[in-house]
N, C-alpha and C positions, 0 to 999 in steps of 0.2 A: 834688036829685040828687048835688050835690057831697058832702053828708054821707054818703049811701048809698055812693058809690064809695070814699070815704075809710074808710068802716066795712069794706068788703070787703077793701080792701088791708090794713087793720090787722088784721082776723081772719086773713087769709092769713099775715101776718107772725107773728102769734102762734102759729098752728098750726105754722109752720115752726120757731119756737123750742121748742115743745112736742115735735115729733119730735126735734130735736137733743137736747133733754134726755132723751127716750126712749132714745136710744142709750146715754147713760151709765147709766140704769137697767138696760137689758138686759145690759150688760157686767158691771155689779155683780152681777146675778142670776147670771151665767154663773160668776163668781169664787166666789160663794157655794155653788152648786151643785156645783162642783168639790171645794170644801173638805168637802163632805158626801158626796163619792163618787158624784154624780150627773152624767149626761151632759145638757149644755144647750149647744145651739150658737147663739151670739149673732151669728155672722158674717152669716147670711142676713137676719135680721131688722133688724140694724143697716145693713145695705146698703139695705133697703127704706125704713128710716126716713131715712137719708141722702138718698136720692132724693126722698122726699117733702118734706124739709125744703128741699132745694136748689130744687125747682120751685115750692113753695108760697112761697118767700121772695122770688122773682124780682120780682114786681110791687110788692110793699112796698119793696124795696130800689131798684127803679127810681124809684118815686115820691118816695122820700126823698132821691134824687140819689146813692145809693151805689154805682152802677155807674160804672166808669171810662169816661169820655168823652173821646175824642180830638178836641178842639174847636179845632185849629189853623186850619182853614179858616173854620169858622164864626165864630170870634171876631174874625176880620179883615174880616167882612162887616158892613155896616150897614144899618139900615133895612129896607126891603122884601126886599133880598136875602138878609138874615140870616134873616128870617121865613120866606122861601121855602125856604131851605136846611133850616131846622129842621122845617118842614112836610113837605118831601120825605123827610127822615129818619124822621120819626115815621110818615107815612103808608106808606112803604115797608117799614119794620119791621113795622108793623101787619099789612100784607098778607102778608108773609113768616110772621109768627107765626100768623096765621089759617090758613095753608095747614098749617103744622106742627102746630097744635092740632087741625084737622080729621083729620089722618092719626093723631095720638095717640089721639083719641076712638075713631076706627075700629078702631085696634089693640086698644084696651082692650076694645071691644065684641066683637071677634073672639076675644080670650082667654076672655072670659065665655062666648061662644057654644060654643067647643070645649073649654071646661073645662081649660084650661092650667094646670098646677100647677108650683111650683118643684122642682127635682131634689134639694133639700137634705133634711136629717132631718125637717124640718116641711114637709109638702106644703101650701104656701100657695098659693091661687088667684091666678094672675098678675094678674087684673084689679084685685086690691086696690091693690097699690103702683103699678100702671100708672094707676089713677084719680087718685092724688095728683099723678102727673107731668101728666095731661091737665089737670086742673083748674087747676094752676099755670100751664100754658101759656095756658089760656084767660083766667085773671085777668090775665096779662101782656099778652095781646093786648087786652083791654078797657082797660088802663092806657095802652097805646100809642095806642089810638083817642082816649082822654080826652085825652092830651097833644097829638094832632094837632088835636082840635077846639079846644083851648085856644090853641095857636098860630095856627090860621086865624081865630079872634075877635080876635086881636092881644093876647091875655093871655099871661102867662108860663106855660110849662109847668112842672108841679110839680117836675120834676127839676132845673130851673134854679136852685132856691133854694139848692142846696148846690154851691158852686164848688170845694170841697175836692178833688173827684174829677176835675176837668177837667185834662186834659193839654194845656197850651198850647204 
């Protein structure tokens, strides 16, 4: 199971990187199109790619310990108290993200059902960029549950391996 979850986090992180690279490609295409006298709007697509990159990169970054953590209180606790505080943080965050993920999926399905499209030059169905957001939130929720289970078992959560981002 560990390899599967780490693989999902890695694939999500790679997808985030590809969407980030996609922004550069779209902007270069816009520059080339303008040089040839063609109209090509990269603003909307770049925004969609940025949203996908941001949300798909959340779980990978969390698991890698890349999110900034304010650990002033937790680092001053020891033993069972520290484990309880870490467990509470992970479990509460997982519940909160599960709620947000549920509504993001509902919002995406609603956009699909009502055929919502973007108002720009390219009428992109809104469910497509919203799906990247919803998927990223779901994967982050899984990562938080994964961390909570690890802490409950007395193991280190994956994010604890990187102390560079902890603010003490």
